[in-house]
C-alpha positions in Angstrom: -28.3 -3.9 -3.3 -25.9 -4.0 -0.3 -26.0 -1.7 2.7 -22.8 0.2 3.7 -21.5 1.7 6.9 -18.6 4.2 7.0 -16.4 4.2 10.1 -13.9 7.0 10.4 -13.5 6.3 13.3 -17.0 7.0 14.8 -19.0 3.8 14.4 -22.3 5.6 14.6 -22.4 6.5 11.0 -25.4 6.9 8.7 -26.4 4.0 6.4 -27.4 4.2 2.8 -27.8 1.8 -0.2 -24.9 1.1 -2.4 -24.9 -0.6 -5.8 -22.7 -3.8 -6.0 -19.3 -3.0 -7.4 -17.3 -5.3 -9.8 -16.2 -8.6 -8.5 -12.5 -7.8 -8.7 -10.3 -6.0 -6.2 -7.0 -4.4 -6.8 -7.3 -4.4 -10.5 -5.3 -1.2 -10.8 10.9 -14.8 24.2 7.5 -16.0 24.9 6.1 -17.4 28.2 3.0 -19.4 28.0 0.2 -17.7 29.8 -2.7 -20.0 29.1 -4.7 -18.6 32.0 -4.8 -15.2 30.5 -8.5 -14.2 30.8 -9.1 -17.6 32.4 -10.7 -18.6 35.7 -7.6 -18.5 37.9 -7.9 -15.5 40.3 -5.4 -14.3 42.9 -6.7 -15.0 46.5 -5.2 -11.9 48.1 -6.5 -8.5 47.2 -6.1 -4.8 47.8 -9.3 -2.8 48.2 -9.8 0.7 47.0 -11.2 3.5 49.1 -13.7 6.2 48.3 -13.1 9.6 49.8 -15.8 12.2 50.1 -13.6 15.2 50.9 -10.3 16.4 49.6 -9.1 17.2 53.2 -8.2 13.6 53.8 -5.1 14.0 51.6 -2.2 15.8 53.2 -1.0 19.0 51.5 -2.6 20.9 48.5 -2.5 19.6 45.0 -1.3 21.9 42.3 -2.9 22.2 38.8 -6.5 22.6 39.5 -9.1 24.1 41.8 -10.9 21.3 43.5 -14.5 20.9 42.6 -16.6 19.6 45.5 -18.9 17.8 43.0 -16.1 15.5 42.0 -16.0 12.1 43.8 -12.5 11.0 45.0 -11.3 7.4 44.6 -8.0 5.6 45.1 -6.5 2.7 43.1 -3.1 1.2 42.7 -3.1 1.7 39.0 -5.2 4.2 36.9 -5.4 3.4 33.2 -6.5 6.1 30.8 -8.1 4.5 27.7 -10.6 1.7 27.4 -9.6 0.3 24.1 -8.4 -3.2 23.6 -4.9 -2.3 24.9 -6.1 -0.4 28.0 -8.5 -3.2 29.0 -5.9 -5.9 28.3 -3.3 -4.1 30.5 -5.9 -4.0 33.3 -6.6 -7.7 32.8 -2.9 -8.5 33.2 -2.7 -6.6 36.5 -5.9 -8.2 37.8 -4.8 -11.7 37.0 -1.1 -11.6 37.8 -0.9 -9.2 40.8 -2.9 -8.1 43.8 -3.2 -4.5 42.5 -6.5 -2.6 42.2 -7.2 -1.0 38.8 -9.4 1.7 37.4 -10.0 2.3 33.7 -11.2 5.7 32.6 -12.3 6.8 29.1 -13.8 9.9 27.5 -16.4 7.7 25.8 -17.1 4.0 25.9 -15.1 0.9 24.8 -14.8 0.6 21.1 -15.7 4.2 20.4 -12.2 4.9 19.0 -9.7 3.0 16.8 -10.5 -0.3 18.5 -14.1 -0.3 17.2 -13.2 1.0 13.7 -10.3 -1.4 12.9 -10.3 -4.5 10.9 -8.7 -6.7 13.6 -5.7 -7.8 11.7 -3.1 -9.8 13.7 -0.4 -9.8 11.1 3.3 -10.4 10.6 3.4 -10.0 6.9 3.9 -6.3 7.0 6.4 -6.3 9.8 10.2 -6.2 9.2 12.5 -8.6 10.9 15.1 -6.8 13.0 13.0 -3.6 13.3 12.3 -1.8 16.6 8.8 -3.4 16.9 9.6 -6.9 15.5 10.0 -8.7 18.8 7.0 -6.9 20.3 5.0 -8.0 17.2 6.1 -11.6 17.5 5.2 -11.7 21.2 1.8 -10.1 20.6 1.0 -12.5 17.8 1.9 -15.5 20.0 -0.1 -14.2 23.0 -3.2 -13.9 20.8 -2.7 -17.5 19.6 -2.3 -18.7 23.2 -5.5 -16.9 24.2 -7.4 -18.5 21.4 -6.0 -21.9 22.4 -6.9 -21.4 26.0 -10.5 -20.5 25.1 -10.7 -23.6 23.0 -9.3 -25.7 25.9 -12.2 -24.4 28.1 -14.7 -25.8 25.6 -15.5 -22.5 23.9 -15.2 -21.5 20.3 -12.6 -18.7 19.7 -14.5 -17.6 16.6 -17.7 -17.0 18.6 -15.9 -15.5 21.6 -13.3 -13.3 19.9 -14.2 -13.4 16.3 -10.7 -15.0 16.0 -9.8 -16.9 12.9 -6.7 -17.8 11.0 -7.4 -16.3 7.6 -3.8 -15.9 6.4 -2.7 -12.6 5.0 -2.0 -11.4 1.4 0.3 -8.3 1.0 -0.3 -7.4 -2.6 1.9 -5.5 -5.1 0.9 -4.4 -8.6 4.2 -3.4 -10.1 7.5 -5.2 -10.9 9.2 -3.0 -8.3 6.7 -3.9 -5.6 6.9 -7.6 -6.5 10.6 -7.6 -6.2 10.3 -6.0 -2.8 7.7 -8.6 -1.7 10.1 -11.4 -2.8 12.8 -9.9 -0.5 10.3 -9.5 2.3 9.3 -13.2 2.0 12.9 -14.3 2.2 13.4 -12.1 5.3 10.3 -13.6 7.0 11.4 -17.2 6.2 14.9 -16.5 7.6 13.2 -15.2 10.7 11.4 -18.5 11.2 7.9 -17.7 9.8 6.0 -19.6 7.2 5.8 -17.3 4.2 5.4 -17.7 0.4 5.6 -15.4 -2.6 2.7 -15.8 -5.1 3.0 -14.6 -8.7 -0.1 -13.1 -10.2 -1.5 -16.4 -11.5 -0.8 -18.1 -8.2 -2.5 -15.2 -6.4 -5.6 -15.7 -8.6 -5.8 -19.3 -7.6 -5.3 -18.5 -3.9 -7.8 -15.6 -3.9 -10.1 -15.7 -7.0 -11.6 -12.3 -6.1 -8.3 -10.5 -6.6 -6.7 -9.7 -10.0 -3.4 -7.9 -10.6 -1.4 -7.5 -13.8 1.3 -9.9 -14.8 4.0 -7.9 -13.0 2.1 -8.1 -9.7 2.2 -10.6 -6.9 1.7 -11.1 -3.2 3.5 -12.2 0.0 1.4 -14.8 1.7 1.5 -15.8 5.4 -0.9 -18.6 6.1 -0.6 -18.2 9.9 -1.7 -14.6 10.1 -5.0 -14.1 11.9 -7.7 -11.5 12.6 -10.3 -11.0 15.3 -13.5 -9.0 16.0 -12.5 -6.2 18.3 -16.0 -5.6 19.7 -16.4 -9.3 20.6 -12.9 -9.4 22.1 -13.4 -6.2 24.2 -16.7 -7.6 25.5 -14.9 -10.8 26.5 -12.1 -8.9 28.3 -14.5 -6.6 30.1 -16.7 -9.5 31.3 -13.6 -11.2 32.8 -12.4 -7.9 34.3 -15.7 -7.2 36.0 -15.4 -10.4 38.1 -12.9 -8.4 40.2 -15.3 -5.5 40.7 -17.0 -7.3 43.6 -13.6 -7.7 45.3 -13.0 -4.0 45.1 -10.1 -4.4 42.7 -11.7 -3.1 39.5 -13.8 -0.1 38.4 -14.7 1.6 35.1 -15.3 5.3 34.6 -16.7 5.8 31.1 -18.0 9.0 29.5 -15.7 10.7 31.9 -12.8 12.3 30.0 -9.4 12.8 31.8 -8.8 16.5 32.0 -5.7 17.0 34.1 -2.8 15.2 35.9 -2.6 16.5 39.5 0.6 16.9 41.4 1.3 16.5 45.1 2.0 19.8 46.9 4.4 18.0 49.2 6.5 15.9 46.8 5.6 17.4 43.4 4.9 13.9 42.0 1.9 13.3 39.8 -0.6 11.6 42.2 -4.0 11.6 40.5 -6.0 11.9 37.3 -8.7 14.5 37.3 -11.7 13.7 35.1 -14.8 15.7 34.4 -16.6 13.8 37.2 -14.0 12.3 39.5 -10.5 12.5 41.0 -8.7 9.1 40.7 -5.6 8.8 42.9 -2.9 6.3 42.1 -0.9 4.5 44.6 1.6 3.1 42.1 1.1 4.2 38.5 -0.9 6.1 35.9 -0.9 4.5 32.4 -1.9 6.4 29.3 -3.3 3.9 26.7 -5.2 6.2 24.5 -3.9 4.8 21.3 -3.1 7.4 18.5 -4.4 10.2 20.8 -1.9 9.5 23.5 0.5 12.2 22.4 -2.0 15.0 22.3 -3.7 13.8 25.5 -0.5 13.8 27.5 0.2 17.3 26.3 -3.3 18.4 27.5 -3.0 16.6 30.8 0.2 18.4 31.6 -0.8 21.8 30.3 -0.8 23.5 33.8 2.5 22.0 34.9 6.2 22.8 34.1 6.7 19.3 32.8 7.5 19.0 29.1 6.9 15.6 27.7 6.9 14.9 23.9 5.2 11.7 23.0 5.7 11.2 19.2 2.3 9.4 18.7 -0.2 11.0 16.3 -3.4 9.8 14.5 -3.2 8.7 10.9 -6.5 9.2 9.0 -8.3 6.3 7.7 -11.8 5.2 6.6 -13.6 1.8 6.9 -16.4 0.9 4.5 -18.6 -2.0 5.7 -20.8 -3.6 3.0 -23.5 -5.6 4.7 -25.4 -8.5 3.1 -22.9 -8.4 0.3 -23.0 -11.9 -1.4 -21.5 -11.1 -4.8 -17.9 -11.3 -3.6 -16.4 -13.5 -0.9 -12.8 -13.3 0.3 -10.9 -16.2 1.8 -8.0 -14.1 3.3 -7.2 -10.7 4.6 -5.8 -8.4 1.9 -3.6 -5.3 2.0 -1.9 -3.2 -0.7 1.8 -3.0 -0.2 1.6 0.8 -0.3 -0.1 0.7 3.1 3.1 -0.4 4.7 5.4 1.8 2.5 3.5 5.1 2.6 6.6 7.2 2.8 7.9 5.9 -0.5 4.6 6.2 -2.4 3.7 9.4 -0.7 2.4 12.6 -2.3 3.9 15.7 -0.7 2.0 18.7 0.2 3.2 22.0 1.7 1.5 24.5 3.9 1.8 28.0 2.4 0.4 29.5 5.6 2.9 28.1 8.1 5.8 27.4 5.8 6.3 24.0 7.5 7.5 21.0 5.6 4.6 19.1 4.0 3.4 15.9 5.5 3.7 12.7 3.6 0.3 11.3 2.5 -0.7 8.1 0.8 -3.8 6.2 -0.1 -3.9 2.4 0.1 -6.5 -0.3 0.4 -7.2 -3.2 2.7 -10.1 -5.7 2.4 -11.5 -8.7 4.4 -14.6 -10.4 5.5 -15.8 -9.9 9.1 -17.4 -12.5 11.3 -20.9 -11.5 10.0 -19.9 -12.2 6.4 -19.8 -8.5 5.6 -17.1 -7.1 3.2 -14.9 -4.7 5.0 -12.8 -2.2 2.9 -10.2 0.0 4.6 
C-alpha cells in the first residue's frame, strides 16, 4: 500500500492509504549572472528605519484609520508575496543594488501555488513567437545558470534545489493531437531547441510506464528540467537573510496585506497596510501574489478611486502525491497535451443565475517523480 497526499493548494492535507493502481499511465537575450544567490554582496547599503508613531510622516494618509497597535517601518521596496517569485525578486534587489527590501505574506513561504506545484521548468508547452516565449527562454536559462553556479561552488544542485534535467514528454493520444505535436516539434527546432517527436512505440521505449494507442505520440525535449520548490525557497531565503543583519532585508509572514495607503499631500501610494504593520516604500511596491494578484490588487485599492484591472485569476488544480510508491517509476516529466490546449478541449458550462457566458473547463493530467522518489500526479 502507498500513502497519498492531496494538495489543492493547501499542503496540510489529510493522509490515507491508497491501493496501488495499474502500472500504465495515459492509457486512455541572456546575461550570465553566475553570482545570483552567490556570496558576492554589495558593500554599500541603505538602512531601514522603524517608526513608533504616525506623526513622523507629514500629512495624513487616506484610506484607513491608523491603528496605534501597528508598527511602522520603511523600506526602499515592499514585495507582497513570499512565493518563489517574490523571494527571487527580493534576491535580485539585494544582490544587484543597495536597496532595502521587505517581503510580506498572508501566510508563510510555500503555502500557496509554490508549495503545491510540480516544479516543471519546461519549454515543450511554450509556443515560439508567443507573448511569453522570450520570457520563458530567459527564465529557463537563468535556472540553468543558477544550477551551474551552485555546482561551481562545490554543492549539488539536486540536493540544494531538487534540480534535475529530467526531460519533458508532452503526450497526445489521438491522430489530431499527434499531428499538432509534430508541428510543435518543428517549431521548437526552428527556434533553436533540441526537440524530437516520438511515435507510440518510441514513446514506450523512452518511458516504459506510459502507453498510448497507435495514433498517439509525444513531443520530447531532453533539456527540460524540474526542481523542488520547497528546497529552492529555503535556499533563496537563507541567502536573503544574510542581508537582514545589514538592515536591508526583513520578512513579515502571517501578516496579510489589507490596504494600499495614499499620501495626503501627493496622492501617491506610499505604504502597504497589513494586519500588524504599516510598511512604507521609498521607491516601489511590488505585488507578486501569483494567481491571486488580480483579486488582491482589487481588495487593496477598494477604498480609493483608482480602478486597476489585472487579468490574473486562479485556475483550479489538484496534486496527488503517492509516497513510498515503488510499483511504477518515471524517467521523465509527463504532461497531457490537453493541459496546454484547454480552450480547444474545453467543456462549456453556463450560469443560469447570472446569465454570463460559461467558463471553459478542462481536465488534464501531469505526472513525475519528486526528489524523494514519490509519484506526483497533477
